[in-house]
Each structure stands twice: as C-alpha cells, then as structure tokens.
N, C-alpha and C positions, 0 to 999 in steps of 0.2 A: 585645597590638601594643603595640608602644613607636615613638613619634615621636622623631627625632631633629632636630636642627637643619635648616635649608634651606642647601644649599652647590652652588658650581658644580661639575659634573663633565664631565670629557672626554667628548665625545659618542661616541669612541672606545670608550669602557668600557661602553655603554648598549646592553641587548640586550633582542628584543621577547620576552613570555612567552611561551611554547607553547601556552598554554591562551587566549588571547586571543580570544574570540569572533567578533573583526570581522577577517576573514580578508584581504580586499579594502579597502584603504586607501584607495581612489575617487582623484579626481582632487586631486591638492595643488599645482595653479598657484597660485590665488588666497591658499591658506596661506603658501605659499614665498613669495610679493612680499610677502606682509605681515608676515614676517619679517625680509624683508629692509628692511623700510623702518622696521619699528618693534621689532624684535627679541621674544623670548619673552617672551610680556605674564603668561605663567602658568607657574605651577613643574610639572616634572613630580613623578610620586609613584613612588618606585624602592623596591626591597631590596634587598641583597648579593646576590648571585650564591653562589649552595651551592657549595662547593667550588673557587671560583673567587676568591681573594682581589681585593680592588682591581676586579674587574666588579658591575655591576650589572643586575636583571632590571627591565625597565618593567611598573607595575601599570595606571597609569593617565596617559596622552599618549602613546599608539603614533605617532599622526598628526601630532604635535607636532614630534615628535624626527624621524620622515621626512622632515616638512617642512624641519626645522632644516638636515638635512643637504643636503637640495637648495639651501639658502640659504648652505651655505658656513659656517655656525654651529661652532665648534671647540667652547665651554663652555657647556653648560646647566644652568639652576637648576633643582635637584632636592630634594626633600622626600624625605628616606629614612625608611622604615619599617621596624621588624622585628618576630620572634616571630609570623609570620602561618601559618594551617595552609594546606593545600592550600587546602580549603575557603573559607576566608575571600578568600586571594587571587582565588579565580574569582569569588566573589561582590561585592568590589571593583569586579572588571573589569565582569561581567555588569552590575550595577547601572547603574555608569555608563555603558554602551554602550547600553540598552536605552533608555535618554531622546532618543537621537539618533533624528533622523528621517531619516537617510540610510543606516540599514545595511538590507542587504536582506533580504527576507521570510525568505529561508534562513539568513541570519545571527539573526534574532529566533528562529526555530526553535531553531535550535540551541544558541542561549543558553539558552532556557526550558527544553530538555532537560538542559543541563549540572546547571542551577539542581536541576531534578528530581532528578538522579544523583546530588548534592551534598545530599541530605537535605529540600531545599524540599520544599512541597507547593503546589496550583495558589492554594490561599489563599494562601500566603503570597508569594509569587510576583506575585500581582497586587498585594497589600499592597506591596510593594517597588518594583516596576515604574511602578503606575499604570494597567495594562493591565486589561481586563476578565477574567471570568473565561470568558466562552465565545472571547476573541480567542485567551486564552491555551489554550484547549483545541484550537483548531482550530491553533494553531502547533504544538504538539505533535505532531499529526498530520503535518505536512507534515513535521516533522524523521523521521519513520519512511521517508519516501521516498528513494531512492539519490540521492544528491547531486550524483553524474555525471548521471545521466539529467536530473535537475532543471535543473542550470545549462545544459547543451548544450541542453533545450527553452526556457530563458530566453532563449539566442542565437539560436535557428532563424529565419529570415529567416521574414518572412510569417505567423509564429505567436507570436500577443501573449500571453504566457501571463497569466492574470488569476488573482485571489487566488478568484473563483468558479469556475475551472476546475480550482484545487487542493480546493477545498471539495466540489466535485461528485465528486474521486477518492475523501473520506471516505467514501463511500455503500457502496465495496468494501471488505469485510472482510478479506479475503487480500492484504498488501501487496505480495506477488511481481509479483499481476494489476494493481496500482493501477501501479505502476512499469512492465508491459507494455505498460499503456494509454497511457504518459504518451509512453513511448519512442514507441510506434505512432500515434498521434493525428497526423494533419496539421493538422487545426485545432479550435476550439473545439467545432463542433455534431458531428465526426467524435468528439470526445472525451467530450462529453455520452450520445452517443449509444452508444458502446462500456460505458459505466458502466453505463445503462439496461440493456443486455443482459448485460452481467455480473451485475447485481441478479437478475434474474430466474432466470438459471442458477445461485448461491449461494441463492435463495429457493426452487427446484424441489429442490435436491439435501438445504436442510433437511427439506422436507416428504417426501421420497423415504425420507429416513435415519427419521424420525418414525412416518411407515406401517410401515416394512419392521421396525422393531422390534415394533410393535402385530402385525403379523403373525405375527412368528416366536413371539410369545408363544402366539400361538393356535396353534402348531405347523406354521404354513406353511412352507415351503423355498423357497430360490430356484429358478426355472425350469432343467431342465437344460442342459447346454450346447447348442446348436443349434436350441433352440425359438425365437430370435428369428428363426428363419429360416424357420418351418414356421408361424409364429403364423397367418397368412391362409391355410394348408391346411387340407384336411380331417382335419388328424393332431389340431387342436387345438380345441377349445372355450370361446369367450372369455366368462365369467362377469360381468367389470364392467371397464371403462376410466375410469382417474379423469384430469383434466389436472393436473398438477401445480403450475401456475400456479395452481389453484384454493386456496380456502380449506381446509384441511387438517380443520376441525371437520365438511365435507357429506361425508367420508370413512365409510361405513356398512361394515364388515366381514359379509358374509354367516353367515346362522346354518348353512349345512352349510360347512364347510373342508377336509373329507377328499376326500383326492387332491387338494386345490388347490395350484397353482404360483403364486407373484407373478414378474413380468417389467416390467423398467423399459426403454422404447422411446420414441426420440424425443421428450419430455418428458412420457409419459404413464405411467400404473403400470397392468398390465393385470393379472388375475387370472384365471388359464386352468386348464383340465384336459384331460387326453387325449380325444379323443372317440371316441365308441362306435361300433362298425362297424356301421352299419345295411345290411340287406338292401335294394339296388336292384330296384323294377320295371324290368321287360325292357319296353324302348321298339320301337316298330315296326320299326326298324332292328336291334335287336338279334336281334329272331324271325328277320330275312330272311337275318342273317349265320348264325344257326344253323344255318335251313333250308339253307343252301348248302353247310355243312361238313359234315351228314349226307348230301346227294346227292352230295357228292365221294368221300365214305368208299362209298356203296353201288356207284357210278362204278368205283371202283380194284377191288372186288371180282368185279366182273362182268369186268374184263378183266385178270384173274388166269388 
C-alpha cells in the first residue's frame, strides 16, 4: 500500500466503494449541520478509480462524503492510497465500520461474512474488530438468513425483532426453514414455538435415519405401499412401536427379523409383519345364520 499526499478533490469525482459493508448511511442531518458550521474536520481515504482517470473510490468516509454533498461542499480533503488488493480494500472498510455502534445487526453480520470470505478466521476477526468469538459466531449465523426477509421483519409493525429471536433461529439446521419461520412468525412467542416444533421434526428425522440404517443392516425393508393405511387392520401385526422423540439408544432390534418391515407414521417408527390368518370360532349368531341358510335350501328343494 502506497500513501500519497493529502489533497482537495472535487466531490463530483468521489464515488462510494461497491464493497462498502455499510449499506444504510443512516440519518445525516446532524453531521450535515456540523459540516456546514465547521467544515470537514477529518480527511477521507480514497484510491484512484480503476479505468476512470481523475475519479476516486472512497475507502473511509462514506457518511462524511454524503453529508458534505448535502451541505453543499464542493472540495473535499482526501488522503490517496494506491496498490491495495481487493482483500485489503474490503478489510480496511470492515475494520473501520465494525467499530461503529450504529451499524445494523445485518450489516455487522454481512461484514463478518465478507471478512471470512476474504480468508480471515473467526479468531482473526475477533482480534481485528474487538468482538468476542461467540458474538462473531452468532453474527455469521445471521448472515445466512435471507436479507430481504430479515429487513422486512425488522420493519414490520408490531414485531420488535430482537437478537434473542435471531439466536433462536440458529437452533434450526435447515436455513430455508429458518427463513420460512422468520417470514411467517407474527411475534416472538410464535417464532419461539415454531423453532421448538421444527427442532423436534429435525431430531425425529435424524433418529429415523439412524434407526432405518440399522434396520437395513439387519436385512429389514420398508413396508410395502399401502401398509400405512392398513396398519390398524387385521392384515398386519405390530411387533414394536417407537416414539421418534425418544433417545435412540432405547431402541432395541428384535431377535427375529424375518418377514418384518419398518414403517414411519405420525412421529413413530413401527416394526410390522403380515398377520397370520386364524380360524375364527363361530358365534351363536353365526350358527343361527348358518341354520337359516340350510333351511332355506331345503324349502327351495321341496318347492321344486
């Protein structure tokens, strides 16, 4: 990185950096008033705009430049730097912005993700920004959320989205489900309830996968199509019924698995086999009906 002298540059030749992590410059009224009264008290840091001679890209000072425009400033004091790689450019902007208290949670999260993408580690990000490792982990999880869904929920009337709400979403492994819950939740309680419900589903699916893998190792197959509708009929015999919310260690595979099938239904795993046809003892009603049929046949023979 090469530093050049500080010079005044026409504000018309200054352009925001496309990689600036700060997307919303916030309320500029107070800063604009200050610049009108006192001028720009601090230089901007800029670099020559690639392929556009005479123009410059801002590295540090995006808010000051925007406020200076509003204040009617024509010339801006700038320190010029050259020879920066893309990683160094973004790193400078991130380190500068991460120290500010008025960054949104999303901007922080996106900034940390950019640093990670540029080759930083959680440890190096913590060292450069002063944020703790747990905070950085949380922000990186937030960065996985859909930005439009998050911003929409932040602006939704009646829903004061909190960090605790976003931390709750981390408990869901499927990011698509996180976004779905975020979009559909009407309040914090609804979000927390949806997270608990989805956690149970994910755990049940994990348990089901572990158990079915074990059953397949023992030569067991999935029940044929239609068995789920007949499981409570006399066509099938239930050998074992296991709640998928239970500890997987409590599941015991039967010693005899011949002709046994597995079936998942309503959060339970069933082991079933085809029921043997048993000769049913005739009831008094059956005997009466049989006698009536025989008498009917005799009458028909007589009437011939």
